[in-house]
C-alpha positions as CSV (number, residue, x, y, z in Angstrom):
1,M,0.0,0.0,0.0
2,L,1.2,3.5,-0.9
3,A,0.7,4.9,2.6
4,E,3.1,2.5,4.2
5,K,5.8,3.5,1.8
6,I,5.6,7.3,2.2
7,I,4.9,7.7,5.9
8,G,7.6,10.0,7.4
9,V,9.4,13.2,6.6
10,W,11.2,13.7,3.3
11,E,13.7,16.4,2.6
12,L,13.4,18.4,-0.6
13,Q,16.2,17.6,-3.1
14,I,15.1,19.9,-5.9
15,W,12.0,21.8,-7.0
16,E,12.0,22.5,-10.7
17,T,9.4,23.3,-13.3
18,V,9.6,20.9,-16.3
19,V,7.8,21.3,-19.6
20,D,8.2,18.9,-22.5
21,D,11.0,17.1,-20.5
22,K,13.0,20.3,-20.2
23,V,13.7,22.2,-17.0
24,I,12.3,25.7,-17.5
25,G,12.7,27.2,-14.0
26,Y,13.0,26.8,-10.3
27,P,10.0,28.4,-8.5
28,L,12.0,29.3,-5.3
29,G,15.5,29.2,-6.7
30,E,17.9,26.4,-7.5
31,K,18.8,26.0,-3.8
32,A,15.4,26.0,-2.3
33,S,15.1,23.9,0.9
34,G,12.2,22.2,2.6
35,F,10.4,19.0,3.5
36,I,7.2,17.1,3.1
37,A,5.7,15.0,5.8
38,Y,3.1,12.2,5.7
39,H,1.6,11.3,9.1
40,P,0.1,7.8,9.7
41,I,-3.4,9.2,10.4
42,G,-3.5,10.8,7.0
43,F,-2.2,14.4,7.2
44,M,0.3,15.7,4.7
45,S,2.3,19.0,5.1
46,V,4.9,20.7,3.0
47,N,7.2,23.6,3.7
48,I,9.6,25.1,1.1
49,S,11.8,28.2,1.5
50,A,13.9,30.2,-0.9
51,P,17.5,30.4,0.2
52,N,17.7,34.2,-0.2
53,R,14.4,35.1,1.5
54,A,14.0,38.6,2.9
55,R,14.4,38.5,6.7
56,L,12.3,40.6,9.0
57,A,13.7,42.7,11.7
58,T,11.2,41.3,14.2
59,D,9.9,37.9,15.3
60,D,6.3,39.2,14.9
61,P,5.2,38.0,11.4
62,F,2.5,40.7,11.3
63,A,4.7,43.7,12.2
64,G,7.0,45.7,10.1
65,D,7.2,47.2,6.7
66,P,4.5,45.8,4.4
67,K,6.9,45.6,1.5
68,L,9.3,43.4,3.5
69,L,6.4,41.3,4.7
70,T,5.5,40.7,1.0
71,L,9.0,39.8,0.0
72,D,9.3,37.4,2.9
73,A,6.0,35.7,2.0
74,K,7.0,35.4,-1.6
75,G,10.0,33.2,-0.6
76,Y,8.0,30.7,1.4
77,L,5.4,28.1,0.7
78,S,3.5,26.0,3.3
79,Y,0.6,23.7,2.9
80,C,-1.2,21.1,5.0
81,F,-4.3,18.9,4.3
82,L,-5.9,15.7,5.2
83,A,-4.6,13.4,2.6
84,F,-6.4,10.3,3.9
85,P,-9.1,10.0,1.2
86,Y,-6.6,10.5,-1.6
87,F,-3.5,8.5,-0.5
88,F,-4.5,6.3,2.4
89,G,-7.7,4.7,1.0
């Protein structure tokens, strides 16, 4: 069963956009880092970050210059959902 093979945390090796068998780009840069995790009860989450993301001067993600907040957000992707119906039958 697929679920038994993918349970765990997997480190991103590369994220590239491929069209007609040719690499046409890297959405968050060639050295993006991240991971994807599959939990035994059916949740999946992914986090990917650009290596040169803008850094905020504060730990508060809602404070600071809106332009810097936008740049910071553009360099990060995070997603989580209940994958059970799709992958875990």
